[in-house]
MIZARO-603477 format. One record per residue (C-alpha): residue number from 1; x, y, z. Coordinates in nm, 2 decimals. Layout:
// MIZARO-603477
[NUM [X Y Z]]
...
This chain:
// MIZARO-603477
[1 [-1.27 -1.51 -0.15]]
[2 [-1.51 -1.41 0.13]]
[3 [-1.55 -1.05 0.25]]
[4 [-1.40 -1.14 0.59]]
[5 [-1.08 -1.25 0.42]]
[6 [-1.06 -0.96 0.18]]
[7 [-1.22 -0.66 0.36]]
[8 [-1.05 -0.40 0.13]]
[9 [-1.21 -0.55 -0.18]]
[10 [-1.55 -0.56 0.00]]
[11 [-1.52 -0.20 0.10]]
[12 [-1.44 -0.10 -0.26]]
[13 [-1.74 -0.29 -0.38]]
[14 [-1.97 -0.13 -0.13]]
[15 [-1.85 0.22 -0.22]]
[16 [-1.89 0.14 -0.59]]
[17 [-2.25 0.07 -0.52]]
[18 [-2.29 0.40 -0.34]]
[19 [-2.13 0.58 -0.63]]
[20 [-2.36 0.40 -0.87]]
[21 [-2.66 0.53 -0.68]]
[22 [-2.52 0.89 -0.69]]
[23 [-2.44 0.86 -1.06]]
[24 [-2.79 0.74 -1.15]]
[25 [-2.94 1.06 -1.02]]
[26 [-2.72 1.31 -1.21]]
[27 [-2.91 1.62 -1.32]]
[28 [-3.18 1.58 -1.05]]
[29 [-3.04 1.76 -0.74]]
[30 [-2.89 2.09 -0.85]]
[31 [-2.78 2.32 -0.69]]
[32 [-2.71 2.04 -0.44]]
[33 [-2.47 1.76 -0.51]]
[34 [-2.59 1.41 -0.60]]
[35 [-2.52 1.16 -0.33]]
[36 [-2.55 0.79 -0.28]]
[37 [-2.54 0.59 0.05]]
[38 [-2.57 0.23 0.16]]
[39 [-2.58 0.05 0.49]]
[40 [-2.39 -0.27 0.54]]
[41 [-2.43 -0.53 0.81]]
[42 [-2.26 -0.87 0.84]]
[43 [-2.12 -0.82 0.49]]
[44 [-2.46 -0.76 0.33]]
[45 [-2.63 -0.44 0.20]]
[46 [-2.94 -0.39 0.41]]
[47 [-3.04 -0.04 0.29]]
[48 [-2.98 0.21 0.02]]
[49 [-3.05 0.58 -0.02]]
[50 [-2.99 0.87 -0.26]]
[51 [-3.06 1.24 -0.25]]
[52 [-3.37 1.33 -0.45]]
[53 [-3.32 1.71 -0.47]]
[54 [-3.35 2.03 -0.27]]
[55 [-3.57 1.99 0.04]]
[56 [-3.59 1.61 0.00]]
[57 [-3.44 1.36 0.25]]
[58 [-3.06 1.32 0.22]]
[59 [-2.91 0.99 0.10]]
[60 [-2.80 0.90 0.45]]
[61 [-3.14 0.97 0.60]]
[62 [-3.32 0.77 0.33]]
[63 [-3.09 0.47 0.40]]
[64 [-3.12 0.50 0.77]]
[65 [-3.50 0.51 0.75]]
[66 [-3.50 0.19 0.54]]
[67 [-3.26 0.01 0.78]]
[68 [-3.44 0.11 1.10]]
[69 [-3.31 -0.06 1.41]]
[70 [-3.08 -0.28 1.20]]
[71 [-2.86 0.03 1.14]]
[72 [-2.72 -0.01 1.50]]
[73 [-2.37 -0.14 1.48]]
[74 [-2.37 -0.13 1.09]]
[75 [-2.14 0.04 0.84]]
[76 [-2.24 0.33 0.63]]
[77 [-2.09 0.41 0.29]]
[78 [-2.16 0.75 0.15]]
[79 [-2.02 0.94 -0.15]]
[80 [-2.00 1.28 0.03]]
[81 [-1.92 1.37 0.39]]
[82 [-2.24 1.37 0.60]]
[83 [-2.36 1.73 0.65]]
[84 [-2.34 1.89 0.99]]
[85 [-2.59 2.18 0.94]]
[86 [-2.96 2.25 0.99]]
[87 [-3.12 2.34 0.66]]
[88 [-3.46 2.21 0.54]]
[89 [-3.35 1.89 0.71]]
[90 [-3.15 1.82 1.03]]
[91 [-2.78 1.72 1.01]]
[92 [-2.71 1.38 0.88]]
[93 [-2.42 1.35 1.13]]
[94 [-2.66 1.36 1.42]]
[95 [-2.89 1.11 1.25]]
[96 [-2.60 0.87 1.20]]
[97 [-2.49 0.90 1.57]]
[98 [-2.84 0.85 1.70]]
[99 [-2.90 0.55 1.48]]
[100 [-2.59 0.38 1.64]]
[101 [-2.39 0.33 1.32]]
[102 [-2.05 0.19 1.41]]
[103 [-1.84 0.30 1.11]]
[104 [-1.87 0.55 0.83]]
[105 [-1.68 0.55 0.50]]
[106 [-1.72 0.86 0.30]]
[107 [-1.55 0.94 -0.03]]
[108 [-1.48 1.31 -0.02]]
[109 [-1.52 1.60 0.23]]
[110 [-1.80 1.85 0.18]]
[111 [-1.63 2.16 0.03]]
[112 [-1.90 2.39 0.16]]
[113 [-1.80 2.55 0.50]]
[114 [-2.16 2.59 0.59]]
[115 [-2.25 2.22 0.57]]
[116 [-1.91 2.05 0.63]]
[117 [-1.78 1.92 0.96]]
[118 [-1.99 1.60 0.99]]
[119 [-1.69 1.38 1.01]]
[120 [-1.55 1.56 1.31]]
[121 [-1.88 1.55 1.50]]
[122 [-1.92 1.18 1.43]]
[123 [-1.57 1.10 1.55]]
[124 [-1.62 1.30 1.87]]
[125 [-1.93 1.09 1.94]]
[126 [-1.73 0.77 1.90]]
[127 [-1.81 0.67 1.54]]
[128 [-1.52 0.52 1.35]]
[129 [-1.48 0.74 1.04]]
[130 [-1.28 0.67 0.73]]
[131 [-1.23 0.92 0.44]]
[132 [-1.11 0.88 0.08]]
[133 [-1.25 0.55 -0.05]]
[134 [-1.37 0.63 -0.41]]
[135 [-1.28 1.00 -0.38]]
[136 [-1.17 1.05 -0.74]]
[137 [-1.49 0.91 -0.88]]
[138 [-1.70 1.10 -0.62]]
[139 [-1.54 1.43 -0.71]]
[140 [-1.60 1.37 -1.08]]
[141 [-1.96 1.30 -1.02]]
[142 [-2.00 1.62 -0.84]]
[143 [-1.76 1.84 -1.03]]
[144 [-2.03 2.10 -1.11]]
[145 [-2.11 2.13 -0.74]]
[146 [-1.74 2.15 -0.63]]
[147 [-1.66 2.42 -0.89]]
[148 [-1.97 2.62 -0.79]]
[149 [-1.89 2.62 -0.42]]
[150 [-1.53 2.73 -0.50]]
[151 [-1.61 3.00 -0.75]]
[152 [-1.99 3.09 -0.73]]
[153 [-1.99 3.05 -1.11]]
[154 [-2.13 2.77 -1.32]]
[155 [-1.90 2.49 -1.45]]
[156 [-1.87 2.54 -1.83]]
[157 [-1.87 2.26 -2.08]]
[158 [-1.80 2.34 -2.44]]
[159 [-1.98 2.09 -2.67]]
[160 [-1.97 2.06 -3.04]]
[161 [-1.99 1.80 -3.32]]
[162 [-1.75 1.81 -3.61]]
[163 [-1.60 1.61 -3.90]]
[164 [-1.26 1.46 -3.88]]
[165 [-1.12 1.77 -4.06]]
[166 [-1.28 2.00 -3.81]]
[167 [-1.59 2.12 -4.00]]
[168 [-1.93 2.17 -3.85]]
[169 [-2.11 2.23 -4.18]]
[170 [-2.05 2.24 -4.56]]
[171 [-1.96 2.56 -4.74]]
[172 [-2.33 2.60 -4.81]]
[173 [-2.42 2.57 -4.44]]
[174 [-2.57 2.22 -4.45]]
[175 [-2.51 2.08 -4.10]]
[176 [-2.78 1.83 -4.01]]
[177 [-2.67 1.58 -3.93]]
[178 [-2.30 1.55 -3.89]]
[179 [-2.32 1.29 -3.62]]
[180 [-2.55 0.99 -3.59]]
[181 [-2.85 0.93 -3.36]]
[182 [-2.65 0.77 -3.08]]
[183 [-2.42 1.07 -3.05]]
[184 [-2.72 1.30 -3.06]]
[185 [-2.89 1.10 -2.78]]
[186 [-2.57 1.12 -2.57]]
[187 [-2.58 1.50 -2.62]]
[188 [-2.93 1.51 -2.50]]
[189 [-2.84 1.31 -2.19]]
[190 [-2.58 1.57 -2.11]]
[191 [-2.84 1.85 -2.16]]
[192 [-3.05 1.66 -1.90]]
[193 [-2.76 1.68 -1.65]]
[194 [-2.67 2.05 -1.68]]
[195 [-2.86 2.35 -1.54]]
[196 [-2.84 2.56 -1.86]]
[197 [-2.76 2.55 -2.23]]
[198 [-2.63 2.85 -2.42]]
[199 [-2.61 2.95 -2.79]]
[200 [-2.55 3.27 -2.97]]
[201 [-2.80 3.46 -3.19]]
[202 [-2.62 3.33 -3.50]]
[203 [-2.70 2.97 -3.41]]
[204 [-3.06 3.07 -3.33]]
[205 [-3.08 3.22 -3.68]]
[206 [-2.91 2.94 -3.87]]
[207 [-3.03 2.63 -3.70]]
[208 [-3.35 2.74 -3.52]]
[209 [-3.28 2.49 -3.24]]
[210 [-3.52 2.40 -2.95]]
[211 [-3.24 2.33 -2.70]]
[212 [-3.46 2.09 -2.50]]
[213 [-3.34 1.77 -2.34]]
[214 [-3.52 1.48 -2.51]]
[215 [-3.49 1.10 -2.49]]
[216 [-3.43 0.87 -2.79]]
[217 [-3.80 0.87 -2.87]]
[218 [-3.81 1.25 -2.88]]
[219 [-4.00 1.29 -2.55]]
[220 [-3.88 1.57 -2.32]]
[221 [-3.72 1.48 -1.99]]
[222 [-3.90 1.59 -1.68]]
[223 [-3.62 1.83 -1.59]]
[224 [-3.53 2.08 -1.86]]
[225 [-3.22 2.31 -1.86]]
[226 [-3.26 2.68 -1.88]]
[227 [-3.22 2.79 -2.24]]
[228 [-3.00 3.09 -2.29]]
[229 [-2.95 3.30 -2.60]]
[230 [-2.67 3.55 -2.63]]
[231 [-2.82 3.83 -2.83]]
[232 [-2.66 4.17 -2.78]]
[233 [-2.86 4.36 -3.04]]
[234 [-3.18 4.16 -3.10]]
[235 [-3.09 3.96 -3.40]]
[236 [-3.27 3.64 -3.31]]
[237 [-3.62 3.66 -3.47]]
[238 [-3.93 3.65 -3.25]]
[239 [-4.05 3.35 -3.45]]
[240 [-3.75 3.13 -3.34]]
[241 [-3.86 2.80 -3.18]]
[242 [-3.66 2.89 -2.87]]
[243 [-3.92 3.16 -2.80]]
[244 [-4.23 2.95 -2.85]]
[245 [-4.45 2.90 -2.54]]
[246 [-4.53 2.53 -2.61]]
[247 [-4.17 2.43 -2.54]]
[248 [-4.10 2.28 -2.19]]
[249 [-3.87 2.47 -1.97]]
[250 [-3.77 2.84 -1.98]]
[251 [-3.58 3.07 -2.21]]
[252 [-3.36 3.36 -2.11]]
[253 [-3.21 3.62 -2.35]]
[254 [-2.89 3.78 -2.23]]
[255 [-2.85 4.11 -2.40]]
[256 [-2.70 4.46 -2.37]]
[257 [-2.84 4.81 -2.37]]
[258 [-2.81 4.80 -2.75]]
[259 [-3.12 4.58 -2.79]]
[260 [-3.42 4.79 -2.91]]
[261 [-3.68 4.84 -2.63]]
[262 [-3.95 4.73 -2.87]]
[263 [-3.77 4.39 -2.93]]
[264 [-3.71 4.35 -2.55]]
[265 [-4.08 4.41 -2.49]]
[266 [-4.19 4.17 -2.76]]
[267 [-3.97 3.90 -2.61]]
[268 [-4.13 3.95 -2.27]]
[269 [-4.47 3.93 -2.42]]
[270 [-4.38 3.58 -2.54]]
[271 [-4.29 3.48 -2.19]]
[272 [-3.91 3.51 -2.25]]
[273 [-3.70 3.65 -1.97]]
[274 [-3.46 3.93 -2.08]]
[275 [-3.16 4.02 -1.88]]
[276 [-2.95 4.33 -1.97]]
[277 [-2.58 4.30 -1.89]]
[278 [-2.27 4.51 -1.95]]
[279 [-2.11 4.49 -2.29]]
[280 [-1.75 4.41 -2.36]]
[281 [-1.51 4.61 -2.59]]
[282 [-1.68 4.46 -2.90]]
[283 [-2.03 4.54 -2.78]]
[284 [-2.11 4.18 -2.70]]
[285 [-2.25 4.06 -2.37]]
[286 [-1.96 4.05 -2.12]]
[287 [-1.92 3.68 -2.04]]
[288 [-1.78 3.72 -1.69]]
[289 [-2.09 3.93 -1.60]]
[290 [-2.31 3.66 -1.75]]
[291 [-2.15 3.39 -1.54]]
[292 [-2.18 3.60 -1.23]]
[293 [-2.55 3.65 -1.30]]
[294 [-2.60 3.28 -1.35]]
[295 [-2.41 3.20 -1.03]]
[296 [-2.64 3.43 -0.83]]
[297 [-2.93 3.22 -0.97]]
[298 [-2.76 2.90 -0.84]]
[299 [-2.69 2.78 -1.20]]
[300 [-2.41 2.54 -1.12]]
[301 [-2.34 2.41 -1.48]]
[302 [-2.36 2.55 -1.83]]
[303 [-2.32 2.38 -2.16]]
[304 [-2.22 2.61 -2.45]]
[305 [-2.33 2.46 -2.78]]
[306 [-2.23 2.73 -3.02]]
[307 [-2.18 2.89 -3.26]]
[308 [-1.82 2.92 -3.34]]
[309 [-1.79 3.28 -3.23]]
[310 [-1.95 3.22 -2.90]]
[311 [-1.73 2.91 -2.83]]
[312 [-1.43 3.11 -2.93]]
[313 [-1.52 3.39 -2.69]]
[314 [-1.55 3.15 -2.40]]
[315 [-1.22 2.99 -2.48]]
[316 [-1.04 3.32 -2.52]]
[317 [-1.18 3.44 -2.19]]
[318 [-1.06 3.13 -2.02]]
[319 [-1.41 3.04 -1.90]]
[320 [-1.43 2.67 -2.02]]
[321 [-1.36 2.38 -1.77]]
[322 [-1.44 2.08 -1.99]]
[323 [-1.48 1.99 -2.36]]
[324 [-1.71 1.74 -2.53]]
[325 [-1.61 1.70 -2.89]]
[326 [-1.82 1.45 -3.10]]
[327 [-1.62 1.35 -3.40]]
[328 [-1.79 1.20 -3.71]]
[329 [-1.60 0.98 -3.96]]
[330 [-1.65 1.24 -4.23]]
[331 [-1.42 1.46 -4.44]]
[332 [-1.61 1.77 -4.55]]
[333 [-1.33 1.99 -4.68]]
[334 [-1.37 2.34 -4.83]]
[335 [-1.20 2.66 -4.73]]
[336 [-1.53 2.83 -4.66]]
[337 [-1.67 2.54 -4.45]]
[338 [-1.69 2.66 -4.09]]
[339 [-1.52 2.51 -3.79]]
[340 [-1.65 2.48 -3.44]]
[341 [-1.44 2.74 -3.26]]
[342 [-1.37 3.07 -3.42]]
[343 [-1.26 3.41 -3.29]]
[344 [-0.91 3.55 -3.30]]
[345 [-0.74 3.26 -3.13]]
[346 [-0.39 3.26 -2.99]]
[347 [-0.08 3.39 -3.17]]
[348 [0.13 3.10 -3.06]]
[349 [0.07 2.73 -2.99]]
[350 [0.20 2.77 -2.64]]
[351 [-0.10 2.99 -2.57]]
[352 [-0.35 2.73 -2.70]]
[353 [-0.61 2.57 -2.47]]
[354 [-0.48 2.23 -2.38]]
[355 [-0.69 1.94 -2.25]]
[356 [-0.59 1.68 -1.99]]
[357 [-0.77 1.38 -1.84]]
[358 [-0.87 1.27 -2.18]]
[359 [-1.12 0.99 -2.25]]
[360 [-1.22 0.85 -2.59]]
[361 [-1.52 0.63 -2.66]]
[362 [-1.72 0.52 -2.96]]
[363 [-2.08 0.63 -2.97]]
[364 [-2.25 0.46 -3.26]]
[365 [-2.04 0.53 -3.56]]
[366 [-1.90 0.85 -3.41]]
[367 [-1.64 0.92 -3.14]]
[368 [-1.66 1.13 -2.83]]
[369 [-1.35 1.29 -2.70]]
[370 [-1.38 1.44 -2.36]]
[371 [-1.12 1.64 -2.16]]
[372 [-1.07 1.89 -1.89]]
[373 [-0.91 2.22 -1.97]]
[374 [-0.56 2.25 -1.82]]
[375 [-0.57 2.53 -1.57]]
[376 [-0.19 2.60 -1.58]]
[377 [-0.18 2.67 -1.96]]
[378 [-0.16 3.00 -2.15]]
[379 [-0.41 3.29 -2.16]]
[380 [-0.68 3.08 -2.33]]
[381 [-0.67 2.81 -2.06]]
[382 [-0.93 2.80 -1.78]]
[383 [-0.89 3.09 -1.53]]
[384 [-1.08 2.91 -1.25]]
[385 [-0.93 2.96 -0.91]]
[386 [-0.90 2.68 -0.66]]
[387 [-0.93 2.93 -0.38]]
[388 [-1.27 2.91 -0.20]]
[389 [-1.46 3.23 -0.21]]
[390 [-1.77 3.11 -0.03]]
[391 [-1.81 3.20 0.34]]
[392 [-2.07 3.15 0.60]]
[393 [-2.23 3.48 0.54]]
[394 [-2.34 3.38 0.19]]
[395 [-2.68 3.23 0.12]]
[396 [-2.59 2.91 -0.07]]
[397 [-2.69 2.62 0.14]]
[398 [-2.44 2.36 0.01]]
[399 [-2.41 2.00 0.11]]
[400 [-2.74 1.83 0.02]]
[401 [-2.93 2.11 0.18]]
[402 [-3.22 2.32 0.03]]
């Protein structure tokens, strides 16, 4: 059936291509969203664009430049409402109007009040504007950005690998490797997409991880997440691989006033950034203060990889938005074999963290269960608010800007 006879199917196909362009550049644009755009004329894609990162041309601008004069009278499909604000680049709404685009289909409004409003400006100029095509997929692609604009805190993903009976190691501590190479590669791809990865001092001691994002051949990706170690008292040894200068990327140690000054100075001598934060009632780094600190640094996403006490603390504080659980077809057993999430936990099942929007996929011989934390659950559910707290006086640029 031709596009002329089935325009809705054609529009869905064109938006799917714009979404594909956005999805292909996950992990490259933070703290800005990832955006894809295409220009269509006479039922054919004549130009494509995507956002390359802060300070770079926006997806719409890239597509308009490729289309040139052919953009006049054409349709534009874009995954986020075109911006209406001067940042490092001029507003996309004005560029679209000046190019003579006839119709704009955008998936979701820009949640940032600083950059939003492009739809209204284009409509006032006579451009036909349609909202909502592909909105669910667009919001999923940019869930880190949307959460950050609402809360000024990073979106938190709890990630772990466990056996079918919920063990992350044997009773002797043997844990490498529970999952196969395909699952580990998938975990590295997630590392590539997030702004920061976090482990506790216990994991740094037991596993001595690098926390770098690497491809299947072991090569580091060009963009590396910030590595964060929670170490309230200075337990992680200076010889840990996380602190070695030959690793790509940066390492930050979040600590309290209880860390000895000599240890703090030695870390700084290794090139490690040390941030002293308030302690909670147990003397550990207060997690809300940590997330507030990361938010001020425009860290929009954080993956918590362990250990069990750290993951338990994040769940108990209601600070997790999403879970990635890699499940291996193994039965480890043993009363003393550790599980992925520890801490006190809830007293009743009604207080347990519940997941919604579940997906299950096979990754090699293992399975990946993903889900969002239900926000209306008990005290261990996510406490994220849907109420925007960003206003025009704050410095975050939003949209696709700086």
